GUTORKE-945589 format. One line per field, with one value per residue (C-alpha): residue in one letter; x, y, z. Coordinates in nm, 4 decimals. Example, Ala and Ser with C-alpha at 12.3 -4.5 7.8 and 13.67 -1.06 7.14 Angstrom:
2
res	A | S
x	1.2300 | 1.3670
y	-0.4500 | -0.1060
z	0.7800 | 0.7140
% end
This chain:
308
res	M | K | I | D | L | T | D | T | T | S | S | K | I | N | S | A | L | V | K | G | R | R | A | V | G | T | P | A | V | G | M | V | L | T | L | V | I | V | T | D | E | Q | S | A | Y | D | A | L | R | A | A | D | D | A | S | R | E | H | P | L | R | T | L | V | V | I | K | R | H | P | R | K | R | R | A | W | P | N | S | R | L | D | A | V | I | R | I | G | A | D | A | C | S | G | E | T | I | V | L | R | L | H | G | E | V | S | D | H | A | D | S | V | V | L | P | L | L | L | P | D | T | P | V | V | L | W | W | P | G | D | A | P | L | D | P | A | K | D | P | L | G | A | L | A | Q | R | R | I | T | D | L | Y | A | A | E | N | P | L | Q | T | L | K | A | R | V | R | S | H | T | P | G | D | T | D | L | A | W | T | R | L | T | P | W | R | S | V | L | A | A | A | L | D | Q | A | G | T | T | V | T | S | A | A | V | E | A | E | A | D | N | P | A | A | E | L | L | A | R | W | L | E | E | R | L | R | V | R | T | Q | R | L | V | S | C | G | P | V | I | T | A | V | R | L | G | T | A | E | G | E | I | V | V | E | R | P | E | G | P | L | A | T | L | S | L | P | G | Q | P | S | R | T | L | A | L | Q | V | R | P | T | S | E | L | I | A | E | E | L | R | Q | L | D | A | D | D | M | Y | A | T | I | L | R | N | R | T | G | E | G | P | Y
x	5.2978 | 5.1227 | 5.2128 | 4.9935 | 5.1521 | 4.9674 | 5.1136 | 5.4560 | 5.8195 | 6.0510 | 6.2680 | 5.9726 | 5.9067 | 6.2654 | 6.2512 | 5.9270 | 6.0638 | 6.3597 | 6.1326 | 5.8979 | 6.1721 | 6.3062 | 5.9562 | 5.9121 | 6.2727 | 6.3232 | 6.6642 | 6.6993 | 7.0200 | 6.8161 | 6.6603 | 6.8187 | 6.6463 | 6.4028 | 6.1050 | 5.9276 | 5.5640 | 5.4168 | 5.0468 | 4.6994 | 4.4625 | 4.2607 | 4.5693 | 4.7575 | 4.6089 | 4.6608 | 5.0091 | 5.0968 | 4.9559 | 5.1824 | 5.4898 | 5.4142 | 5.4067 | 5.7535 | 5.8930 | 5.8749 | 6.1403 | 6.3117 | 6.3218 | 6.2686 | 6.1517 | 5.8434 | 5.7791 | 5.4260 | 5.4013 | 5.0328 | 4.9989 | 4.6883 | 4.6353 | 4.3178 | 4.0582 | 4.0979 | 4.4301 | 4.2789 | 4.1187 | 4.4387 | 4.6257 | 4.8985 | 5.0931 | 5.0815 | 5.2529 | 5.0677 | 5.2276 | 5.1404 | 5.4183 | 5.4022 | 5.6540 | 5.7274 | 5.4072 | 5.2092 | 5.4749 | 5.5490 | 5.9315 | 6.0345 | 5.8876 | 5.6283 | 5.5852 | 5.2664 | 5.3066 | 5.0105 | 5.1371 | 4.8828 | 4.9090 | 5.2420 | 5.4528 | 5.3266 | 5.5313 | 5.8566 | 5.8091 | 6.1670 | 6.2539 | 6.0307 | 6.1498 | 6.5176 | 6.5780 | 6.3851 | 6.5924 | 6.7974 | 7.1505 | 7.3863 | 7.1140 | 6.9593 | 6.6434 | 6.3617 | 6.0799 | 5.7636 | 5.4624 | 5.1623 | 4.9632 | 5.0423 | 5.4169 | 5.6200 | 5.7213 | 6.0862 | 6.1169 | 6.4830 | 6.4231 | 6.1372 | 6.2624 | 6.1854 | 6.3009 | 6.6327 | 6.6814 | 6.6224 | 6.8787 | 6.5753 | 6.2642 | 5.9507 | 5.6560 | 5.3687 | 5.2393 | 4.8904 | 4.8063 | 4.8768 | 4.5660 | 4.7513 | 5.0238 | 5.1723 | 5.2043 | 5.3680 | 5.6132 | 5.7075 | 5.7840 | 5.9847 | 6.1966 | 6.3184 | 6.3533 | 6.5094 | 6.7617 | 6.9755 | 6.7824 | 6.4162 | 6.1899 | 5.8359 | 5.6086 | 5.4731 | 5.8377 | 5.8433 | 5.5100 | 5.6981 | 5.9278 | 5.7427 | 5.6757 | 6.0232 | 6.1416 | 5.8902 | 5.9787 | 6.3686 | 6.3280 | 6.0807 | 6.3540 | 6.6320 | 6.4156 | 6.3269 | 6.6776 | 6.5848 | 6.6114 | 6.3143 | 6.1884 | 5.8757 | 5.7202 | 5.3942 | 5.2411 | 4.8800 | 4.7163 | 4.4365 | 4.4636 | 4.7391 | 4.8547 | 5.2028 | 5.3575 | 5.2846 | 5.4634 | 5.7527 | 5.7527 | 5.7493 | 6.0524 | 6.2426 | 6.1710 | 6.3020 | 6.6278 | 6.6870 | 6.5784 | 6.6528 | 6.3180 | 6.0447 | 5.7317 | 5.3842 | 5.1420 | 4.8006 | 4.4971 | 4.3178 | 4.0039 | 4.2424 | 4.2847 | 4.6306 | 4.8697 | 4.7022 | 4.9738 | 5.3114 | 5.3855 | 5.7416 | 5.7624 | 6.0247 | 6.1027 | 5.9785 | 5.6658 | 5.5295 | 5.6406 | 5.3105 | 5.2400 | 4.8739 | 4.7072 | 4.3567 | 4.2461 | 4.3228 | 4.6448 | 4.7507 | 4.9125 | 4.9634 | 5.2951 | 5.3168 | 5.6526 | 5.6890 | 5.6693 | 5.6147 | 5.2680 | 5.1142 | 5.1982 | 5.0278 | 5.2154 | 5.1672 | 5.1560 | 4.9640 | 4.9105 | 5.1139 | 4.9960 | 5.1737 | 5.3414 | 5.5541 | 5.6317 | 5.7815 | 5.9499 | 6.1340 | 6.2282 | 6.3895 | 6.5924 | 6.8257 | 6.8759 | 7.1454 | 7.0399 | 6.8086 | 7.0372 | 6.7896 | 6.4860 | 6.7041 | 6.7958 | 6.4572 | 6.3327 | 6.5736 | 6.4780 | 6.2658 | 6.3003 | 5.9676 | 5.6187 | 5.4832 | 5.3566 | 5.7314
y	1.3814 | 1.1398 | 1.0752 | 0.8593 | 0.7209 | 0.4955 | 0.2786 | 0.3658 | 0.1851 | 0.1634 | 0.4414 | 0.6841 | 0.5837 | 0.6562 | 0.9912 | 1.0770 | 0.9663 | 1.1967 | 1.5093 | 1.4334 | 1.3919 | 1.7444 | 1.8881 | 1.7504 | 1.7882 | 1.4220 | 1.2683 | 0.9083 | 0.8431 | 0.7927 | 0.4913 | 0.1490 | -0.1259 | -0.2086 | -0.3993 | -0.5716 | -0.6962 | -0.9381 | -0.9656 | -0.9128 | -0.6574 | -0.8001 | -0.8202 | -0.5076 | -0.2454 | -0.4577 | -0.5469 | -0.1896 | -0.0576 | -0.3184 | -0.1891 | 0.1733 | 0.0980 | -0.1014 | 0.1687 | 0.4261 | 0.1965 | 0.1081 | 0.3923 | 0.2040 | 0.2118 | -0.0255 | -0.1904 | -0.3337 | -0.5843 | -0.6681 | -0.9007 | -0.8582 | -1.1432 | -1.1335 | -1.3973 | -1.4249 | -1.4087 | -1.1785 | -0.9174 | -0.6990 | -0.7681 | -0.5184 | -0.5264 | -0.2202 | -0.1265 | 0.1415 | 0.2999 | 0.5023 | 0.6805 | 0.8032 | 1.0249 | 1.2286 | 1.2601 | 1.0243 | 0.7426 | 0.7431 | 0.7348 | 0.6465 | 0.5816 | 0.3635 | 0.2548 | 0.0407 | -0.1378 | -0.3048 | -0.5525 | -0.6082 | -0.8894 | -1.0344 | -0.8044 | -0.9515 | -1.2734 | -1.0454 | -0.8552 | -0.8980 | -0.7029 | -0.4286 | -0.4397 | -0.4546 | -0.1032 | 0.0343 | -0.1267 | 0.1164 | 0.0751 | -0.0892 | -0.1760 | -0.5007 | -0.6345 | -0.8219 | -0.9900 | -1.0572 | -1.2742 | -1.1743 | -1.4452 | -1.7127 | -1.7915 | -2.0167 | -2.3558 | -2.2642 | -1.8569 | -1.8494 | -1.9743 | -1.7535 | -1.4890 | -1.2136 | -1.4153 | -1.4297 | -1.0510 | -1.0571 | -1.1395 | -1.2178 | -1.3797 | -1.3699 | -1.6193 | -1.6868 | -2.0500 | -1.9034 | -1.7972 | -2.1363 | -2.3603 | -2.6715 | -2.5068 | -2.8543 | -2.9694 | -2.6392 | -2.6506 | -2.9963 | -2.8603 | -2.5761 | -2.8085 | -2.9392 | -2.6139 | -2.3935 | -2.1557 | -1.9306 | -1.6157 | -1.7856 | -1.7348 | -1.7391 | -1.5246 | -1.8483 | -1.8694 | -1.4871 | -1.5202 | -1.7479 | -1.5026 | -1.4166 | -1.7880 | -1.8844 | -1.6040 | -1.6761 | -2.0742 | -1.9753 | -1.7707 | -2.0213 | -2.2851 | -2.0535 | -1.9858 | -2.3752 | -2.4722 | -2.8679 | -3.1095 | -3.1341 | -3.5096 | -3.4214 | -3.1804 | -3.1072 | -2.8033 | -2.7544 | -2.5910 | -2.5758 | -2.8489 | -2.7813 | -2.4836 | -2.4273 | -2.2079 | -2.5049 | -2.7666 | -2.5076 | -2.4498 | -2.8378 | -2.8847 | -2.5976 | -2.7589 | -3.0905 | -2.9240 | -2.7245 | -2.9808 | -3.3144 | -3.4519 | -3.5821 | -3.3218 | -3.4150 | -3.2330 | -3.2133 | -3.0461 | -2.8021 | -2.5725 | -2.2754 | -2.0033 | -2.0573 | -2.2120 | -2.2431 | -2.4266 | -2.5544 | -2.8661 | -2.9299 | -3.2101 | -3.2214 | -3.4548 | -3.1643 | -3.1275 | -2.9377 | -2.6263 | -2.4767 | -2.1697 | -2.1536 | -1.8953 | -2.0161 | -1.6637 | -1.3014 | -1.1382 | -1.2948 | -1.6162 | -1.8028 | -1.9329 | -2.2210 | -2.3422 | -2.6433 | -2.5086 | -2.1336 | -1.9565 | -1.9085 | -1.5712 | -1.3745 | -1.2637 | -1.0588 | -1.3053 | -1.1172 | -1.1964 | -0.9477 | -0.7577 | -0.8241 | -0.4743 | -0.5845 | -0.9077 | -0.7556 | -0.4956 | -0.7849 | -0.9291 | -0.6295 | -0.6029 | -0.8839 | -0.9581 | -1.2429 | -1.5919 | -1.7345 | -2.0560 | -2.1578 | -2.1518 | -2.3600 | -2.6126 | -2.6873 | -2.7389 | -3.0061 | -3.1649 | -3.4737 | -3.6445 | -3.5547 | -3.7103 | -3.4676 | -3.5640 | -3.5641
z	-10.9403 | -11.1533 | -11.5365 | -11.7572 | -12.0797 | -12.3264 | -12.6028 | -12.4642 | -12.4471 | -12.1764 | -12.3073 | -12.3169 | -11.9457 | -11.8370 | -12.0166 | -11.8385 | -11.5046 | -11.5541 | -11.6275 | -11.3419 | -11.0940 | -11.2007 | -11.1846 | -10.8157 | -10.7118 | -10.6031 | -10.6755 | -10.7570 | -10.5499 | -10.2254 | -10.3295 | -10.2460 | -10.4337 | -10.7157 | -10.6239 | -10.8877 | -10.8285 | -11.0780 | -11.0055 | -11.1713 | -11.1698 | -10.8989 | -10.6469 | -10.7655 | -10.5376 | -10.2064 | -10.3204 | -10.4339 | -10.0828 | -9.9112 | -10.1168 | -10.0364 | -9.6550 | -9.6879 | -9.8777 | -9.5847 | -9.4254 | -9.7556 | -10.0076 | -10.3539 | -10.7037 | -10.7554 | -11.0829 | -11.1079 | -11.3936 | -11.4951 | -11.7971 | -11.9866 | -12.2228 | -12.4507 | -12.4057 | -12.8083 | -12.9558 | -13.2420 | -12.9819 | -12.9883 | -13.2897 | -13.1716 | -12.8673 | -12.6424 | -12.3086 | -12.0800 | -11.7917 | -11.4734 | -11.3122 | -10.9568 | -10.8256 | -10.4823 | -10.2522 | -10.4803 | -10.4381 | -10.0569 | -10.0207 | -10.3844 | -10.7354 | -10.8789 | -11.2047 | -11.2964 | -11.6132 | -11.8214 | -12.0826 | -12.3551 | -12.6230 | -12.7176 | -12.5204 | -12.1947 | -12.3047 | -12.3045 | -11.9740 | -11.8654 | -12.1829 | -12.0541 | -11.7135 | -11.7760 | -11.8626 | -11.5801 | -11.2970 | -11.0976 | -11.1764 | -10.9491 | -10.6620 | -10.5710 | -10.7478 | -10.5568 | -10.7273 | -10.5553 | -10.6657 | -10.4493 | -10.6271 | -10.8587 | -10.8867 | -11.0978 | -10.9358 | -11.0120 | -10.9394 | -11.0660 | -11.4143 | -11.4674 | -11.7125 | -11.4628 | -11.1715 | -11.3345 | -11.2970 | -10.9082 | -10.6345 | -10.4272 | -10.5273 | -10.2860 | -10.3455 | -10.1055 | -10.0486 | -9.9025 | -10.2484 | -10.4016 | -10.4936 | -10.3137 | -10.0721 | -9.9929 | -10.3279 | -10.4227 | -10.1168 | -10.2390 | -10.5901 | -10.4498 | -10.2342 | -10.5650 | -10.7412 | -10.4582 | -10.5468 | -10.3288 | -10.3039 | -10.2918 | -10.0016 | -9.9202 | -9.6893 | -9.5299 | -9.3764 | -9.2851 | -9.0993 | -8.8743 | -8.7234 | -8.4133 | -8.3514 | -8.3937 | -8.1475 | -7.8703 | -7.8894 | -7.8922 | -7.5696 | -7.3943 | -7.4498 | -7.3159 | -6.9992 | -6.9795 | -6.9967 | -7.0512 | -7.3453 | -7.5718 | -7.6231 | -7.8477 | -8.0461 | -8.1977 | -8.4221 | -8.4319 | -8.7210 | -8.9782 | -9.2496 | -9.5247 | -9.3704 | -9.5214 | -9.2481 | -9.0055 | -9.2195 | -9.2327 | -8.8436 | -8.7904 | -9.0086 | -8.8375 | -8.4989 | -8.6342 | -8.7661 | -8.4463 | -8.1816 | -8.3520 | -8.2648 | -8.4807 | -8.4872 | -8.5179 | -8.7288 | -8.5650 | -8.7252 | -8.5263 | -8.6254 | -8.6988 | -8.7765 | -8.9020 | -8.6324 | -8.2869 | -8.0703 | -8.0378 | -7.7776 | -7.6710 | -7.4408 | -7.1791 | -6.8537 | -6.6611 | -6.8526 | -7.1581 | -7.3030 | -7.4630 | -7.6827 | -7.7530 | -7.9813 | -8.0515 | -8.2036 | -8.1827 | -8.1351 | -7.8048 | -7.7232 | -7.3777 | -7.2882 | -7.0220 | -6.8879 | -6.6570 | -6.2879 | -6.3612 | -6.4223 | -6.7540 | -6.9193 | -7.2036 | -7.5192 | -7.8375 | -8.1195 | -8.3876 | -8.7618 | -8.9192 | -9.2242 | -9.5620 | -9.5666 | -9.2507 | -9.4191 | -9.7294 | -9.5015 | -9.3036 | -9.6406 | -9.7833 | -9.4811 | -9.5659 | -9.9380 | -9.9020 | -9.9326 | -9.6465 | -9.5314 | -9.2676 | -9.5082 | -9.7453 | -9.4759 | -9.3675 | -9.7284 | -9.7422 | -9.4114 | -9.4584 | -9.1243 | -9.0066 | -9.0384 | -9.2802 | -9.6172 | -9.7819
% end
């Protein structure tokens, strides 16, 4: 079921939700959290599609907040809130509310969103595009227990990362870090097999890649060795090289979904190491809503040869 509301209020949206739920026979008790997506019209479709896919694993209420400021302040003298509600089959495994905030009401998005949050459940906020440098101090960010940003969407990722180091608050995380989960798993398994001490490390990636910087910091934290940042043609991270007394441990992924793992004294083997879609990244973040201590630790790591 799809319900369109023009020039509405949060109270009217809640009433429409109740009526729609009764009409399709969908209870609200099965939803485990509220996901708030703050985006623009250009990115709204892809973000909502990713959230819909993630909701198959985590039934949730999705609130999409689109702020529409007029080019001229006098263009819309009156504030207006429009909403599109999707329930049942139109909303995958939960409920979806797309909120378009026009005029001055866009400056008070937290007041619009607060009455629409599911009671007694966690709130996760996701900025698919531009995000505040201090997410926890943002009025909408203050409503959430988990705040997800994406350094890949920043105009200057490494400078933005530098600002996030200073402003980090428990509950903050970034999809650039989430993208590293397969790399970290492969490297941890390789080190277990090699059973030797690492004396040097290097991460190869395209220039200014934020995930490469986070991976280098993770290696420094876990292995206590300085990690070189080397520029390659990409795309994204292309190789990690770990030096040992017996030889190099190398994971190479020059392109495509497959990587090659080389261990000293062993034949090379092929591994699946594909670039995951955004829906998988969001689903992973929604599996654990407590503070990511390792992410906080590597943000504080300043021992490497990176720009910080």
